[in-house]
Structures are given as C-alpha cells and as structure tokens.
C-alpha positions as CSV (number, residue, x, y, z in Angstrom):
1,X,-40.4,-32.4,11.7
2,X,-38.9,-31.1,15.0
3,X,-35.7,-29.4,16.0
4,X,-34.0,-30.4,19.2
5,X,-32.0,-27.4,20.8
6,X,-29.4,-28.2,23.2
7,X,-26.9,-25.3,23.9
8,X,-25.8,-22.1,22.4
9,X,-27.0,-18.6,22.7
10,X,-28.9,-17.1,19.8
11,X,-27.0,-14.1,18.3
12,X,-29.7,-11.4,17.9
13,X,-30.1,-9.3,14.7
14,X,-29.9,-5.5,14.8
15,X,-32.8,-3.9,16.6
16,X,-34.4,-1.2,14.3
17,X,-37.7,-0.1,15.3
18,X,-39.9,-2.2,17.5
19,X,-42.5,-1.7,20.3
20,X,-43.4,-4.5,22.6
21,X,-46.6,-4.5,24.8
22,X,-48.4,-6.7,27.2
23,X,-46.4,-9.8,27.6
24,X,-48.4,-12.6,29.2
25,X,-48.0,-14.1,32.6
26,X,-48.5,-13.1,36.2
27,X,-46.6,-9.8,35.9
28,X,-48.5,-8.5,32.9
29,X,-52.2,-8.6,33.5
30,X,-52.4,-12.1,34.8
31,X,-53.8,-13.9,31.7
32,X,-52.1,-17.3,31.9
33,X,-50.3,-19.9,34.1
34,X,-47.5,-19.7,31.5
35,X,-45.2,-16.8,32.3
36,X,-43.8,-15.0,29.2
37,X,-41.5,-12.1,30.1
38,X,-38.8,-9.9,28.5
39,X,-40.5,-9.8,25.0
40,X,-38.4,-8.0,22.5
41,X,-38.7,-7.7,18.6
42,X,-35.5,-7.6,16.6
43,X,-35.7,-6.4,13.2
44,X,-33.4,-7.6,10.3
45,X,-31.0,-5.6,8.2
46,X,-33.1,-6.1,5.0
47,X,-36.8,-6.6,4.3
48,X,-36.0,-10.0,2.9
49,X,-34.7,-11.3,6.1
50,X,-36.9,-12.5,9.1
51,X,-37.5,-10.6,12.3
52,X,-36.9,-12.3,15.6
53,X,-39.5,-12.5,18.4
54,X,-37.5,-13.1,21.6
55,X,-38.8,-13.8,25.1
56,X,-38.4,-15.9,28.3
57,X,-40.9,-18.6,29.1
58,X,-41.7,-20.7,32.2
59,X,-44.4,-22.9,33.5
60,X,-45.0,-25.5,36.2
61,X,-45.8,-29.1,36.4
62,X,-44.2,-30.0,33.0
63,X,-43.8,-33.7,32.3
64,X,-42.7,-36.2,29.7
65,X,-42.6,-40.1,30.0
66,X,-42.8,-43.1,27.8
67,X,-46.6,-42.3,27.2
68,X,-46.8,-38.6,26.3
69,X,-45.8,-35.1,27.3
70,X,-47.2,-31.7,27.9
71,X,-46.3,-28.7,25.7
72,X,-47.3,-25.1,25.0
73,X,-48.8,-23.8,21.8
74,X,-47.2,-20.4,21.0
75,X,-48.4,-17.9,18.5
76,X,-47.8,-14.3,17.9
77,X,-50.1,-11.3,17.3
78,X,-48.9,-8.0,16.0
79,X,-50.3,-4.5,15.2
80,X,-48.9,-1.8,13.0
81,X,-49.8,1.9,14.0
82,X,-53.5,2.6,13.6
83,X,-54.2,-0.9,12.5
84,X,-56.0,-4.0,14.0
85,X,-54.1,-6.9,15.5
86,X,-53.2,-9.6,13.1
87,X,-51.7,-13.1,13.3
88,X,-48.0,-13.4,12.6
89,X,-47.0,-16.2,10.4
90,X,-43.8,-17.7,11.8
91,X,-41.4,-19.9,9.9
92,X,-42.4,-23.5,9.5
93,X,-38.8,-24.6,9.4
94,X,-37.7,-26.0,12.8
95,X,-34.1,-25.0,12.6
96,X,-35.2,-21.3,12.2
97,X,-36.1,-21.1,15.9
98,X,-33.8,-21.2,18.9
99,X,-33.6,-21.3,22.6
100,X,-30.7,-19.5,24.2
101,X,-30.6,-20.9,27.7
102,X,-32.6,-24.1,28.5
103,X,-31.5,-24.1,32.3
104,X,-30.8,-27.8,32.3
105,X,-34.1,-29.0,30.5
106,X,-33.6,-29.7,26.8
107,X,-36.2,-28.4,24.5
108,X,-37.9,-29.4,21.3
109,X,-39.4,-26.9,19.0
110,X,-42.0,-28.0,16.5
111,X,-43.5,-25.3,14.4
112,X,-46.7,-26.0,12.4
113,X,-46.6,-26.5,8.7
114,X,-49.1,-23.7,8.2
115,X,-46.9,-21.1,10.1
116,X,-49.8,-20.3,12.6
117,X,-47.6,-21.2,15.7
118,X,-45.2,-23.6,17.2
119,X,-45.2,-26.2,19.9
120,X,-42.5,-26.1,22.7
121,X,-42.0,-29.1,24.9
122,X,-39.2,-30.9,26.9
123,X,-37.1,-33.3,24.8
124,X,-36.3,-35.8,27.4
125,X,-38.3,-37.7,30.1
126,X,-38.9,-35.8,33.4
127,X,-41.2,-34.0,35.6
128,X,-40.3,-30.4,36.7
129,X,-40.9,-26.8,35.9
130,X,-39.8,-25.2,32.7
131,X,-37.7,-22.0,32.6
132,X,-36.3,-21.2,29.1
133,X,-34.6,-17.9,28.3
134,X,-34.1,-16.0,25.1
135,X,-36.5,-18.2,23.1
136,X,-36.3,-16.8,19.5
137,X,-39.0,-17.3,16.9
138,X,-38.4,-16.4,13.3
139,X,-41.0,-14.1,11.8
140,X,-40.7,-13.6,7.9
141,X,-42.0,-10.1,7.6
142,X,-42.5,-10.2,3.9
143,X,-45.2,-12.9,4.3
144,X,-47.3,-10.5,6.3
145,X,-46.5,-7.5,4.3
146,X,-44.5,-5.7,7.1
147,X,-41.6,-3.5,6.4
148,X,-38.7,-3.6,8.7
149,X,-38.9,0.2,9.3
150,X,-42.4,-0.2,10.6
151,X,-43.0,0.2,14.4
152,X,-44.7,-2.9,15.4
153,X,-46.5,-4.0,18.7
154,X,-46.4,-7.6,19.4
155,X,-48.0,-10.1,21.8
156,X,-46.8,-13.6,22.5
157,X,-49.5,-15.9,23.5
158,X,-49.1,-19.5,24.9
159,X,-51.7,-22.1,25.6
160,X,-50.9,-25.3,27.7
161,X,-51.5,-28.4,25.8
162,X,-51.0,-32.2,26.2
163,X,-49.9,-34.7,23.5
164,X,-52.4,-37.5,22.8
165,X,-50.3,-40.3,21.1
166,X,-51.3,-42.0,17.9
167,X,-52.8,-45.4,18.3
168,X,-56.0,-47.4,18.8
169,X,-58.4,-46.9,21.6
170,X,-62.0,-47.8,22.7
171,X,-65.2,-45.8,22.7
172,X,-68.1,-46.8,24.9
173,X,-67.6,-48.6,28.2
174,X,-69.7,-51.7,28.2
175,X,-72.5,-50.0,30.3
176,X,-75.7,-52.2,30.3
177,X,-77.8,-50.7,33.1
178,X,-80.8,-49.0,31.5
179,X,-81.0,-46.3,34.0
180,X,-77.6,-45.0,33.0
181,X,-77.7,-45.5,29.3
182,X,-77.5,-42.2,27.2
183,X,-76.7,-43.4,23.6
184,X,-73.2,-44.7,24.8
185,X,-71.2,-46.2,22.0
186,X,-71.1,-49.9,21.5
187,X,-69.7,-52.4,18.9
188,X,-72.8,-53.5,16.8
189,X,-75.4,-54.7,19.3
190,X,-72.9,-56.3,21.5
191,X,-73.1,-53.8,24.4
192,X,-69.3,-53.9,24.4
193,X,-66.7,-51.1,23.5
194,X,-65.9,-50.3,19.9
195,X,-62.2,-50.1,18.9
196,X,-61.0,-47.0,16.8
197,X,-58.1,-48.6,15.1
198,X,-57.6,-46.2,12.1
199,X,-58.9,-43.0,10.6
200,X,-60.8,-44.9,8.0
201,X,-64.6,-44.3,7.5
202,X,-66.9,-46.0,10.0
203,X,-70.4,-47.4,9.6
204,X,-72.7,-45.8,12.2
205,X,-75.7,-48.0,13.3
206,X,-77.4,-50.8,11.3
207,X,-76.6,-53.4,13.8
208,X,-73.6,-54.9,12.0
209,X,-70.8,-56.5,14.1
210,X,-68.3,-53.9,12.8
211,X,-70.6,-51.0,13.1
212,X,-70.5,-48.2,15.7
213,X,-73.8,-48.5,17.6
214,X,-75.3,-46.4,20.3
215,X,-77.6,-48.8,22.3
216,X,-80.4,-47.9,19.7
217,X,-80.4,-44.1,20.7
218,X,-81.2,-45.0,24.3
219,X,-81.5,-41.7,26.2
220,X,-83.4,-40.5,29.2
221,X,-87.1,-39.7,28.9
222,X,-86.3,-36.1,29.5
223,X,-84.3,-35.9,26.2
224,X,-86.5,-34.9,23.3
225,X,-86.2,-37.0,20.2
226,X,-85.0,-34.0,18.2
227,X,-81.8,-34.5,20.2
228,X,-81.3,-38.1,19.4
229,X,-78.6,-39.5,17.0
230,X,-79.8,-40.0,13.4
231,X,-78.5,-43.4,13.4
232,X,-79.9,-46.5,15.2
233,X,-79.8,-50.3,15.2
234,X,-81.9,-50.1,12.0
235,X,-80.7,-47.0,10.3
236,X,-77.2,-46.7,9.0
237,X,-75.1,-43.6,8.5
238,X,-71.4,-43.1,7.5
239,X,-68.8,-41.4,9.4
240,X,-66.3,-40.1,6.7
241,X,-62.6,-40.8,6.6
242,X,-62.0,-37.1,6.9
243,X,-63.7,-36.8,10.2
244,X,-61.0,-36.7,13.0
245,X,-61.4,-39.9,15.0
246,X,-58.6,-39.6,17.5
247,X,-56.5,-42.4,16.1
248,X,-53.8,-40.0,14.8
249,X,-51.8,-38.0,17.3
250,X,-53.1,-34.6,18.4
251,X,-52.7,-32.1,21.1
252,X,-55.5,-31.0,23.5
253,X,-55.6,-28.1,25.9
254,X,-54.3,-29.3,29.3
255,X,-57.2,-27.5,31.0
256,X,-60.4,-25.9,30.0
257,X,-60.3,-22.5,28.4
258,X,-59.9,-20.0,31.2
259,X,-61.5,-16.5,31.8
260,X,-58.1,-14.9,31.6
261,X,-57.3,-16.5,28.2
262,X,-60.8,-15.3,26.9
263,X,-60.4,-11.8,28.3
264,X,-57.0,-11.5,26.6
265,X,-58.7,-12.7,23.3
266,X,-61.3,-9.9,23.7
267,X,-58.7,-7.4,24.3
268,X,-56.8,-8.3,21.0
269,X,-59.7,-8.1,18.6
270,X,-61.6,-4.9,17.3
271,X,-64.3,-3.1,19.2
272,X,-66.9,-4.3,16.5
273,X,-65.7,-7.9,17.0
274,X,-65.7,-7.4,20.9
275,X,-69.4,-6.5,20.6
276,X,-70.1,-9.8,19.1
277,X,-67.9,-11.9,21.3
278,X,-68.4,-10.3,24.7
279,X,-70.5,-12.5,27.0
280,X,-71.3,-9.8,29.5
281,X,-74.7,-8.5,28.1
282,X,-76.0,-12.2,28.6
283,X,-74.7,-12.4,32.2
284,X,-77.3,-11.0,34.6
285,X,-76.4,-9.2,37.8
286,X,-76.5,-11.7,40.6
287,X,-76.5,-14.7,38.2
288,X,-72.8,-14.7,37.3
289,X,-72.0,-18.0,38.8
290,X,-68.4,-16.9,39.1
291,X,-68.0,-15.2,35.8
292,X,-65.6,-12.4,36.5
293,X,-64.6,-10.7,33.2
294,X,-65.2,-7.0,33.3
295,X,-68.1,-5.9,31.1
296,X,-66.1,-3.4,29.0
297,X,-62.8,-3.0,27.4
298,X,-60.1,-3.1,28.4
299,X,-61.2,-6.4,29.7
300,X,-59.9,-7.6,33.0
301,X,-60.5,-10.5,35.2
302,X,-59.6,-11.7,38.7
303,X,-58.8,-14.5,39.1
304,X,-57.5,-15.2,35.5
305,X,-57.3,-18.9,36.0
306,X,-61.0,-19.7,36.6
307,X,-62.6,-21.9,33.9
308,X,-64.5,-19.7,31.4
309,X,-68.3,-20.1,31.4
310,X,-71.1,-18.2,29.8
311,X,-69.7,-19.1,26.3
312,X,-71.7,-20.2,23.3
313,X,-70.3,-22.4,20.5
314,X,-69.8,-19.3,18.3
315,X,-67.6,-17.8,21.1
316,X,-65.5,-21.0,21.4
317,X,-65.3,-21.3,17.6
318,X,-64.1,-17.7,17.3
319,X,-61.3,-18.4,19.9
320,X,-60.3,-21.5,18.0
321,X,-59.9,-19.7,14.7
322,X,-58.1,-16.9,16.3
323,X,-55.5,-19.1,18.0
324,X,-54.8,-21.4,15.1
325,X,-56.6,-24.5,16.9
326,X,-59.7,-26.5,16.0
327,X,-62.8,-28.0,17.5
328,X,-62.4,-31.4,19.2
329,X,-64.6,-34.4,18.1
330,X,-66.5,-36.5,20.5
331,X,-64.3,-39.5,19.6
332,X,-61.2,-37.4,20.5
333,X,-62.8,-36.5,23.7
334,X,-63.1,-40.1,24.8
335,X,-59.5,-40.9,23.9
336,X,-58.1,-37.9,25.7
337,X,-60.2,-38.9,28.7
338,X,-59.8,-42.6,28.7
339,X,-56.5,-43.4,26.9
340,X,-55.8,-46.6,25.1
341,X,-56.8,-48.9,28.0
342,X,-59.9,-51.2,28.0
343,X,-62.8,-49.2,29.6
344,X,-64.7,-50.2,32.7
345,X,-68.6,-49.5,32.9
346,X,-69.5,-46.1,34.0
347,X,-66.0,-44.9,34.5
348,X,-64.9,-41.3,34.8
349,X,-61.9,-39.5,33.4
350,X,-59.7,-40.5,36.4
351,X,-61.0,-44.0,36.5
352,X,-63.8,-46.1,38.2
353,X,-63.4,-44.5,41.7
354,X,-66.7,-42.7,42.8
355,X,-66.7,-39.1,43.0
356,X,-66.6,-37.5,46.7
357,X,-69.6,-36.6,48.7
358,X,-70.2,-33.3,50.5
359,X,-69.7,-29.7,49.4
360,X,-66.3,-28.1,48.9
361,X,-65.0,-25.3,51.0
362,X,-62.8,-22.7,49.3
363,X,-59.6,-21.2,50.6
364,X,-58.3,-17.9,49.1
365,X,-61.5,-17.5,47.1
366,X,-61.3,-14.9,44.2
367,X,-57.5,-15.2,43.9
368,X,-55.4,-17.2,41.5
369,X,-54.2,-19.4,44.5
370,X,-57.7,-20.6,45.2
371,X,-57.7,-24.0,46.8
372,X,-60.3,-26.5,48.1
373,X,-59.5,-26.8,51.8
374,X,-61.4,-30.0,52.4
375,X,-60.0,-31.7,49.2
376,X,-60.4,-35.5,49.7
377,X,-57.6,-38.1,49.4
378,X,-59.5,-39.9,46.5
379,X,-61.1,-38.6,43.4
380,X,-61.9,-34.9,43.2
381,X,-64.2,-33.1,40.8
382,X,-66.4,-30.1,40.5
383,X,-70.1,-31.3,40.0
384,X,-73.4,-30.8,41.6
385,X,-72.3,-32.9,44.6
386,X,-69.4,-30.8,45.5
387,X,-70.3,-27.4,44.1
388,X,-73.7,-27.0,42.4
389,X,-76.3,-24.2,42.3
390,X,-77.2,-24.7,46.0
391,X,-73.9,-24.2,47.4
392,X,-71.6,-21.3,48.8
393,X,-69.5,-22.0,45.7
394,X,-71.9,-21.8,42.7
395,X,-69.9,-21.9,39.6
396,X,-66.7,-23.4,38.0
397,X,-63.4,-23.7,39.9
398,X,-60.0,-22.5,38.7
399,X,-58.6,-24.9,36.2
400,X,-56.3,-27.5,37.8
401,X,-57.8,-26.6,41.2
402,X,-56.9,-29.9,42.7
403,X,-53.4,-30.2,41.4
404,X,-51.5,-28.3,44.1
405,X,-52.6,-30.7,46.9
406,X,-53.0,-33.9,45.0
407,X,-50.7,-36.9,45.5
408,X,-51.7,-38.6,42.3
409,X,-53.6,-38.4,39.1
410,X,-56.6,-39.6,40.9
411,X,-56.4,-36.8,43.5
412,X,-56.6,-34.1,40.8
413,X,-59.3,-35.8,38.8
414,X,-57.0,-36.2,35.8
415,X,-57.4,-38.2,32.7
416,X,-55.2,-41.1,31.6
417,X,-53.1,-38.6,29.7
418,X,-53.0,-36.2,32.7
419,X,-55.6,-33.7,31.1
420,X,-57.6,-31.9,33.8
421,X,-61.3,-31.5,34.2
422,X,-62.4,-33.9,31.4
423,X,-65.1,-34.9,34.0
424,X,-66.8,-31.9,35.5
425,X,-66.3,-28.1,36.0
426,X,-67.7,-26.9,32.7
427,X,-69.4,-28.8,30.0
428,X,-67.1,-29.1,27.0
429,X,-68.2,-28.5,23.4
430,X,-67.4,-31.2,20.9
431,X,-68.4,-32.3,17.4
432,X,-71.0,-34.9,17.4
433,X,-71.1,-37.9,15.1
434,X,-74.9,-38.3,15.6
435,X,-75.9,-35.6,13.1
436,X,-74.9,-35.1,9.5
437,X,-73.9,-31.5,10.1
438,X,-71.3,-32.8,12.6
439,X,-70.1,-35.5,10.3
440,X,-69.1,-33.0,7.7
441,X,-66.3,-31.8,9.9
442,X,-62.8,-32.3,8.5
443,X,-60.5,-31.1,11.2
444,X,-59.0,-28.0,9.7
445,X,-57.2,-25.5,11.8
446,X,-58.1,-21.9,12.2
447,X,-55.9,-19.3,10.4
448,X,-55.7,-16.7,13.2
449,X,-58.1,-14.3,11.6
450,X,-61.9,-13.5,12.3
451,X,-64.6,-11.9,10.2
452,X,-65.1,-8.1,10.7
453,X,-68.2,-9.2,12.8
454,X,-66.0,-11.3,15.1
455,X,-67.0,-14.8,13.8
456,X,-64.8,-17.7,13.0
457,X,-64.5,-17.2,9.2
458,X,-62.6,-18.3,6.2
459,X,-62.2,-21.3,3.9
460,X,-60.7,-23.4,6.8
461,X,-64.1,-23.2,8.8
462,X,-66.2,-24.2,5.8
463,X,-66.8,-27.6,7.4
464,X,-66.8,-26.6,11.0
465,X,-70.0,-27.1,12.9
466,X,-72.2,-24.1,12.4
467,X,-70.5,-22.7,9.4
468,X,-72.7,-20.9,6.8
469,X,-72.3,-18.7,3.8
470,X,-72.2,-15.1,5.1
471,X,-73.9,-12.2,3.5
472,X,-70.6,-10.7,2.8
473,X,-69.3,-13.8,1.3
474,X,-67.2,-16.7,2.4
475,X,-67.9,-18.9,5.5
476,X,-68.6,-17.9,9.1
477,X,-69.6,-19.9,12.1
478,X,-73.1,-18.5,12.8
479,X,-74.9,-21.3,14.7
480,X,-74.1,-24.3,16.7
481,X,-75.5,-27.1,14.4
482,X,-73.3,-30.2,14.9
483,X,-72.0,-29.2,18.4
484,X,-72.9,-30.9,21.7
485,X,-71.3,-31.3,25.0
486,X,-69.5,-34.0,27.0
487,X,-68.1,-34.5,30.4
488,X,-70.7,-33.1,32.6
489,X,-70.3,-29.8,34.7
490,X,-70.7,-28.2,38.0
491,X,-74.6,-28.2,37.8
492,X,-75.1,-31.9,37.0
493,X,-74.9,-35.1,38.8
494,X,-72.7,-38.2,38.7
495,X,-73.9,-39.8,35.5
496,X,-72.9,-36.8,33.4
497,X,-69.4,-37.1,34.5
498,X,-68.9,-40.5,32.9
499,X,-66.7,-40.6,29.9
500,X,-69.2,-42.5,27.8
501,X,-72.2,-40.4,28.6
502,X,-73.7,-38.7,25.4
503,X,-76.8,-37.3,27.0
504,X,-76.2,-33.8,25.5
505,X,-74.2,-34.7,22.4
506,X,-76.9,-33.4,20.0
507,X,-78.0,-30.5,22.1
508,X,-76.4,-27.4,20.4
509,X,-74.7,-24.8,22.6
510,X,-76.4,-22.1,20.6
511,X,-76.6,-19.5,23.2
512,X,-74.5,-18.5,26.3
513,X,-75.0,-20.6,29.4
514,X,-73.6,-20.5,32.9
515,X,-72.3,-24.1,32.6
516,X,-70.7,-24.0,29.0
517,X,-67.1,-23.7,28.4
518,X,-64.5,-25.1,26.0
519,X,-61.4,-26.9,25.2
520,X,-59.7,-27.1,21.8
521,X,-57.2,-29.3,19.9
522,X,-54.6,-29.2,17.1
523,X,-53.6,-32.2,15.0
524,X,-49.9,-33.1,14.8
525,X,-48.2,-32.2,11.6
526,X,-51.1,-30.7,9.9
C-alpha cells in the first residue's frame, strides 16, 4: 500500500516538549548525500495521539522510468533523558504521513508494514533532484512507551535505495572458458544461464535439466576445497522456498555502505556496543587504505561518502538490524547487477565492455567532491588495474565517484538498474546458496535494536547467517557462517568483477578486512 501526496500543507499539532539534534546532511556532520534539515518534533495534545516528526529532505540524481526508480529508506531514532537511543516505530498507515511542499515533484510515501521505516520516492517518471519540504511522519508514542511530556531527542536517518522490480531473471552467464570458471551458476549441465522465475524451492546440483548447477564446483586451484559449494553435478541440495531468490521486488542500497553512514551508526549506539562495532583497533597505522573514521567517540569522518572498508560480517549485520534492513542473497545480487536481460559470457555490472587500463588520478582527494581527473569515456571501475595496492590511490573510492562526469550508465559503471559499484570498489557480503548455513536464511528484516554487546539480535535474526544462541538468551549474529562476497574490489583483477564470478562465495568475512564492505536490501511489502 502506498499513499500519493500531491498538494496541501500539513497542519502541525501543538509543540509541547521536544529537543532535536543532529539532523543528517552536509550541514550537520556530513553523514550522507541525502540532506535532511529543519528537523522538529511536534507532540500531540494527548498521549493517545501520535507525534509528528517534521523535516525537509533533498537529494540529487533521483530517477523514475518504466523500469524502476530510486528512493530513500527513512527511519527515526529517539532518546529520552539519560537513556540509550531507540528505534521509533512509525505508523504503517500510508495516509498518516504527509509532505507539505513537493516543489513540483509528486511524492509517494510507502511505510513498511512492521513500522520500522518508510520509503519516499517520486510518483511520476523523471530525472532530477528532489527537494521536499515539511515532510511529516506519524509516530505513535504509546507504541514506544513515550509520554508526550517527555523531552525527546530525535535523529532522522535516510539511506538511498533503488527498486528492483518483480519478475524473472537469469543467473550464470554461459561462461565456458575453464580459466575463468569459478563455480558460476548454470542450468543443469548445459553451461547455459538458469532462469529464476518464482520464489519456489530450487534443486541445487545433481545434473538434472531443471536444477541449478555450478559447473561441478569448478574453482581456481588457489581455492581450498573447504570453500567449495556443498552441491555438485552428483550431489543434490535444496534451496528452500523461504530463501529470497530475487524474483519478488526488493530495494537495494544505491551505493555501498559509506564511512559516514557507519560513523553515524557508531555515534547512535551505546559505548559498550561501540566497543564491539568499532573497526579502529583492527586498522594498523599506515595500513588504513583510506579508512578515515576517527578511532574514538564522537566518531567523525572526512570524507563521509567514501565506501566503508575494514568491516566484518558481524559489523554489517549489526548495521542491517539497526537500520531495519536485511542481508542480500547472492541470487538477489545477480539480479540487481544484471537485470532481467539475457546475460553475456564474462559480463560486468555495466555490461560486456572491458574495464579501463591504467591507474586513476584523484582530484580533490580527501574531500566529499573527490573526482577521478582521468576518468575514461567507456566503463569506469575501481579495481586492481585502476587503484590497487601498488598505487597512489590505495583503497576504495567515494561511492558514485564516476557519476558526476559520466555521460551514461556505462560511464559510471552502473548496473542495469542504475545501482553503483556492483563491480569493484569494495567486496560485498551476500548470503551463499552453497552452504546449508546460508540456505537457512529466510529474509526477515532487522527490528532496529541490537543486543547489549552490539550484535544483530532478536527473533528476526534467528535464520540470518552467523546467528547463534547467545549466552544471555535469544539469537545474536556471532560469526560469518553462510556469508561470502561477490563483485570484486579494489585489490583484485578483472575476473572478480564479473557478475557471475563466485570465487569467494563460501569464504566467510569473519574478520575485518581492508577490502570488505557491504550493501543491504529490504523486501517490498514485508
């Protein structure tokens, strides 16, 4: 369900006691490309009525066409005096939310059914910046046990997302060259792509015509057998219907998780949780590889929009739970990168064109406006051939680094659905189908709250990769079993950039690494 808002100014309720801090955007700490300003909290006349979280929001390069659209996932954190930050439950009723001034771009507001947040996106086709004023979100105070007389601090947080539409798509790309095979998917033993045409259970391996094969687990000699899939041409496994396969519509983060977004997350959790989730103790001096988050609270970072590295799966899972998002499966990764078109052998997220040759040169390094001064007219991507360990630029670039100077999707290395960096920059953690611990995943979303130790926790993470029963009871994500990486990164060569490459799909991101980052998703209407 969605609500389309055209015109009309929201009539605010009486402001009683409210304190507003740290709105996101360039003017308030530089956390995000989405600018959120003029945040106010208007309390109701009675405890039974909802409060209103009101703010202005703007972002660049918004789009909608007959294929898909971009959006922002908005959620609210609040804190009562002397208490920890908590996740606010907003109304799941679309008509409860309003936009006062759309400035010529009609808006759609689609709150989640679980009340963890809301998607905002343009209602009509177009490509332009967004500038919406007096956005008003309805916050039922009673649901969070908050009295209207309580002075409350709030933070409004926005993550840019892209809609991936429902429908069939292909996994695997028909690669047959032995030198580049890394357990790519295939239909049976055909060496041809396999179509995902529903969310029904899938037979993995066994050689049957309708099974999802993997070229008999063909990987490079450098990959130990412990990292091979547990299915093969001879051995069958079942991918359950509950596992998210990408057929249904979902939203994916437009860019990789940034250091600014991760720093803000650190600042809005308790000090004990920060101790668990702070990567700095694992980042040696002189080996930062462009990691720029300050080591201690309050956590600061310049530039805020550089892709986050030095993350483990436990870090990314905690961010997912805290933000109301969830892990991405490796099947969803291929759809978000390739779209619904028939794949070509060895293709990249932007298509078949070869990556550029020669090292990039940075302009305005260590600023949010960082650019590649020698950006090429064809495909552009951050990998070992353009960045790399032996380079003046040794680490990930800012997200969307190629967008400002690009004349086409090819120019900024974007996917079929205009998602950036699905090939290169940092390796992205996804749920594997090649291990039983990954196949248990059911695609439930985070609830906004972490364990006291700072781990993703709660009933919703029971089937997430790495979830275990904790000593204090309940489930927490304590390891990386069931997680691998896809898409390549700034330290690897061309082959790892290929959409179908599965070289690292069963190598768990169980520690913090200079090349590991993340990207998260959320199902539609779940």
